[in-house]
N, C-alpha and C positions, 0 to 999 in steps of 0.2 A: 454557711449559706444553705440554703433547703432543697432541700432533695425528696422525691417522691418514694412512699413507700407503696411495692404496688400487690394489685390484689391476684392473694397468690392462686389461682384460679386447678393452678398445673392440668391443663391440658391443652392439647393442641386444636386450632383450629379444624373447622368441617373444609376438608377438601376432598377432591374428587378422585372416587379409583385407581390403580391402577399410574402414578409418581411414579415417575424412574430418576435419573441422572438430573445435575446439574454444568449446565454450563455458563463456564464466568470469564468473564476479557477485565484486568485488573492491571493500571499501569502504574498507580501510585497506591504508597498507604493511603491517602487521607481520601482516596478518590470515592466515591459511591460508586459499587461492585456492579457492572454489569452481569447479570443470573437470567439464568431461564430455566425453567422450572417445566419437564414435561406432564402427561398427564391428559387423554384421549386427546392427544395434539393427532394430525396424519402422519405417517413416518415419512411421507416426501415433503410436509414441511418440517420438518424437524429438520429432515436434511438439509433443505433448501434453507436456514437459516443456521446452521451447520456453516453453508457454501459464503453465507451472508456474509460472517460472523470474521472467516478466516483470510475473504477480501475486502475484509474491513480492516483489518493489523495492521496493514499499511499508512492511516491515517485516525489512528488508537491514539496512538500520543497528541494526536492535535484535539483529543475533544479530553484529554489531564485536565481534570478543573483545578484551576490553581489560582482561586478569588477571582474577583474580577467577571464573577456573574451575576451578582445579585443586581437590578438596575433603577435608577433612582426612583424614588415614589415625589409626588409633590402634596402638598397639604401646608395652606396657609400661607403661601409664598415662597412657599422653603422646602429646600431638595434634599432627603432623605436617600444617602444610600449607604451601605458595607461597604466597607475596604477593601482590599487585593488580601489585610493580612486579618481581616471579620473585627473590625471598630466598626460600628453606626457612627458619620461622621451626617451634619447637617451641612448645607452651604446654602447662601443667601447669593439668588441671584443679581441681585440689588446692589449687594458693595462687591459682588461675586469672587467674594471671599469663604473661607471654611469658618461657622459659625467658633473660637478657639474654645471656649467656655462650653461647648453639646457634644459632648462625643463617650459613646459607651463599646464597652469598657473604659476606665480611662487609661490604662497601661495596656497591657500585652493583650490583642484580640483576642478573640473567640478560638480561632480558625480560621476552618470554612464555611464560607455564604453561601447560597447557592440561589436564594430565593431571593426576593423582594420584602420588604419589610410590608405590614400591613395597618391601618392607620384607621383606629376603633375608637368613635368619639373621642375624646384627649390624650389617647394616650396610642401608641406603635407598639407595633408585637413584631419578633420577628424569632430563629433559631442560627446557631453558628453549634461547630463538632469539631472537636478536632483528633484525631488518632496516634497509637504509637502501636506499630503491625497490627492484630487484629480487637486490641483493647481503645473504645472507642470514648470520650468523652464529648455528650451535647448538651448546650444551655438552650433551654428557653425564655427570654426573656421579651420583658413588657416596663414600657420606659413610656414616663409623663411625658408630653409633644415639648412643652415651658421650658424642665428644666433639665432634661434625658436623667432623669435621679428615675432607677427602679425598683418599680409597686412593691417588686416582691421583702424589701429591704436594700443591703450594699451587693448582694450579686442575682442572678435570675434562678431558674430550678433545673433543675441538672436531670439526666438521664443518662446511662450508659451507653448508648448507639447513638446511628450516623439520622441527623435531621437534618432531611434537602428541601423538602418541599416548604411549601407555605403553610403558611397559621389560617384558619379561622375563627370565624365567631359568630354567636347566636345566645343574644343577649349577656348574657355574664359568662358566657359557656366557651373557653377557646378550647378546639378542636386543631389536633397536629398526627402526625403520621411518623410511624416509627418503623427502624428495625430491630431485626432482636433485641433482647436489652441483655446487656454485657456478662450481667451477676444476676443470672435465672439459668439454672440448669435444665430446666424443661418447658421453659416458655415458648410461643410461638415463634415465625421470622418475620412479623411487623404485628405494631398497634395501629387503631384507631385511637387515643388519648380523648379524653375528657379530664377537662380542667378548670374548678372553677378561676375565673382569675380576678374576680374583687382583690382587694390589697388589703392585705393582712387577715385570707383567709383560713380558718384551721383546718380547713378538709381542704391540701389543695386538687385530690383525685379523688374524679364524679364515679371515675369508672370508665375502664378501658374493654375494644372489642379486639380479640386476636382476628388476625389477615396470614393468607395464606404467603406467604412471600415481605422481603422489602417495600416497603410503601415512601416510593421517592417522590409519587404524582403530588403531594402536598393535599390539599381540605379542598371539595367545592360545597358550600351547603347553598341546597333552593329552598325554605320556606323549612319543616323541618325532617328532613332528610338529609345525610353529609352524603358529596360521593369521593370514594378515594379508590389508588389501584395499587396494581403488587407489581413487581419485577414478575411473578409466576403467573403473568399475563390475564390475572380478577380483576373484573370492576365491583368497587359492593357500592349498594345504596343503601344507607343503613339510618332509621331509626332513632333522631336525636331530642324526640320530645321529652317533656317530663315525667311521659305515662313508668309505670310500674315495670319490670319486665323479668324472670324469675332468671335467665341468667343475661351477659353482656353480651353472645353471641344470638341471643335472641331478639336481638335488634336487629340484627342482621331480613331486611327487604327480600330482594332479593341480587343474584349474580348474573355477572358476564364472564364470558372465557372469549378471550379473544385468543385470534393468534400467535403473537408475540408478547414478549412481557410490555408491561407500560413504563415509561420513563418517565414524562413528564405528562404536564397538568391537563386537566379535565377545560373544558369547557362546559359551560350551560345557559341556553338561549330558546328561548320561545318553547318553555315544557321539551327541551332536546340536552340530550349531550355530544361534544362532540369530542375526540380523542383521536390519539396515532401509537402505534406500535413499535416493537424494533420487528416487525417480519412484512416491514412497508406498508403498514395498513392506515388508512381514515377510516374509524369513523364515523352514522349519525344513529342517536338510537333515542328512538320516543322513551319519554317515560313513563308516560300514558301504559302504553303500551308492555311495558315491560311490568306492571304493575297487576296489568290483569293476565298475563303470563309468566311467575315469575319465575318461572323454570326455564322458562324457552333462553336457548344460549346460542343462535344458529343468529344472523341480520334479518328482521321482518319487510323484505321488500314492499309486501304491499299493504305495509302500515305505512310507508313512508321513510324506513330505513337504507341505508345503505352504505356500505365499504368500499371504499378508492384507494385500488392498486396507485401509492404516490411514486414507488422503481426504488426507493432506498429510506432506510428507518425516520421512521416521522418520531419525533421529537418534539419539538417545539411544539404549542398551545396553538390548536386552530381559532383563527378571528375570524366572526364575521359581517357583512354587512351586506341591505341592500338585497340579498336572497343569493349571496355570493358569498362561499364559506372558500377561505384563503390558508392552503396544507403546504408547511414548508418541512423540505427533505433532507435532512445530512447533506447527499449529493449536494446541491447548493441549489435545488430544483425547489420555484414557488408554482402550485395550480389552485387554479382559481378554476372552481366544480362549485355548478350549480343544485340548490338549496333541498330542490326539488326531484331533481332528479339521481344528483351524483357522479353527470358529469361533469369533466374536466371541458373551463369556456375554452383556457387557455393555460400552457405551460408555458415558462419563462425557463434559465436557470443565470446564477449568479455564482463566482468565484469564490473557494469554500463554501464549509459545511454552514448547516443555521439549526444551531442550536435550541437559541429563543425567538419569540412571537417578534413578526412582524410590528410596525405598527402603521396609523393608515392616518394621512393626513391631506393635507388643500396648501398649494403650492404654485405663489402669482406667475406670470409669466407676462407679460405685458397690462393687458386689459381680460388673460384667459385666468381663468384658475382651474389646475388640475386635479386629479385626487389621484393616490401616488401611492406608494409600502416604501417603508424606510427599511430597510432588511439586515438584517446584523450580517455580516460573514468575519465564521469563526478563523479563517485568513488572513484579511484586514477591511476595510473600510465596510463603513455605510449603503448600499445601493436605492436608486428612486429606481422603484418599475411603475408603469403608471396600469389602476387596477383595467382600462378597459380595456386593455390585449397585449399586457403583459410586456411591453416595449420598458428600455432601460430609457429615463428622461435623466440620469446623474448621476450622481457619487461623493458622499461627504467621506471627504479624505484622510480618515484616522491614522491611517500608515500603522495600525494596530491590531489583535483580532478581536472582534467585540462578539462576549458569549453571553450580551443582556439586553432584555428589551429596550430599546431605544426610546427614551422621551419625546414629545413636540409639549410646548409650554411657549404659550404668551408671544409667538413667532420664531423660539426656538428648538432647535432640537441638540437634547443631550443625551449625551454618552459613557458609559462606566468601556473603557477600556481594560483590554486582558490585562495590561502593563500596572492598572490603577490610577490613572488620570481618567480625570472629569472632562471632557471635550464640549461645544457646542458652537452653534454651525448657524446659520441663516436659513430658515428652510426654504427660501424661495432664493437666492442664487445657490446653497450650499457652501459658499465661504464660512473657515474659517472664524469664529469672532475670538470665541481663550479656549485654557487651558490650565486646568490648579492639577495639584496629585494631591492623590485623595488619603495621602501617610500623612503626612504633615504639611498641606496647602500653601506648595511654595508653589508657584509659575509656571508653568510650562508651557507659553505660550511666545 
């Protein structure tokens, strides 16, 4: 199995002064541990975070990753899903069966797969990891879409770390965020890795940029810049161009310090960044504003940026359509926020936590077509919410928790439930059409 040979910089990432202790909530050996690192945070905010975390202990067990967080991705009329055991499988909507000859790995799974896979050209990429105590083994895999074979030999690429967020690519370079590397004595708390994704590449690692905390957000790319966030509350803009830099750290264009840990993905849209934190905020940052004043750490409302108080931890990636940003929180609330002002148009609440993004879709009721949100609940079911006023329009009855983003495809809504099933429903009347077990392929409808 190919392994990385890390660049031994023997350096810690640049971090703000006065960084003090760490708050952690961990409910299982294999889950990503929620961490909050202080550092130029106001004490009231720290105390507020502590209070929120204590208050949330009662529901933390419901947020423990147990597999089933990876949502379906469609390519060439096939669905690709990381199942509960850490195998990537392929589902054929036409036959309504798993492709028995397409599965990675072929035997035991990789462990936890929390993010969706990413299709780039004729290949599909993803990550998974497993832990025994504090010792974690992660794998980055790249597969042929046609037959599921690994492009890096028999297996993928190994790192002794947690691999949580989605990967991203620019040209032949693959980017992935990590936590600390387990076999390094003096490494950083996390890294952005740049990897050569070419099959048979002699040098896999191009460079890695040290970060100030565990990177769970995944990587988002816009042009020649990669955006990645950490559980220390820092959002990084990193130059990924082919230019030469004296050190990997010199690639950092700017950083932004949020009020809490950033656990969820980052949305890039129309020159802006949208994300949430575990201090109950959602943010809109202007990329051009940040480039002009890279040292700015506060939200610049005069330039159209805003910070929205969601009332609870924001883990799910915000989504945007027609000037409205939809912000979901762990208390089950969804807010429709005006993109220009950062003011809520409406807020509604479903039963259960929301840890993955809703899906926007059209549903027909007679001659009327309604635009709606399919909102996954960590308790059970997927709720149908009107984008106009937040009214409940219906529910897809999964009877199981859902912590992955639903997929709307060809008039059906596909849902990976936490118990490891793939269920699909009619988007128009919300009735269930079928169900298949993603482990063995048996029917469950």
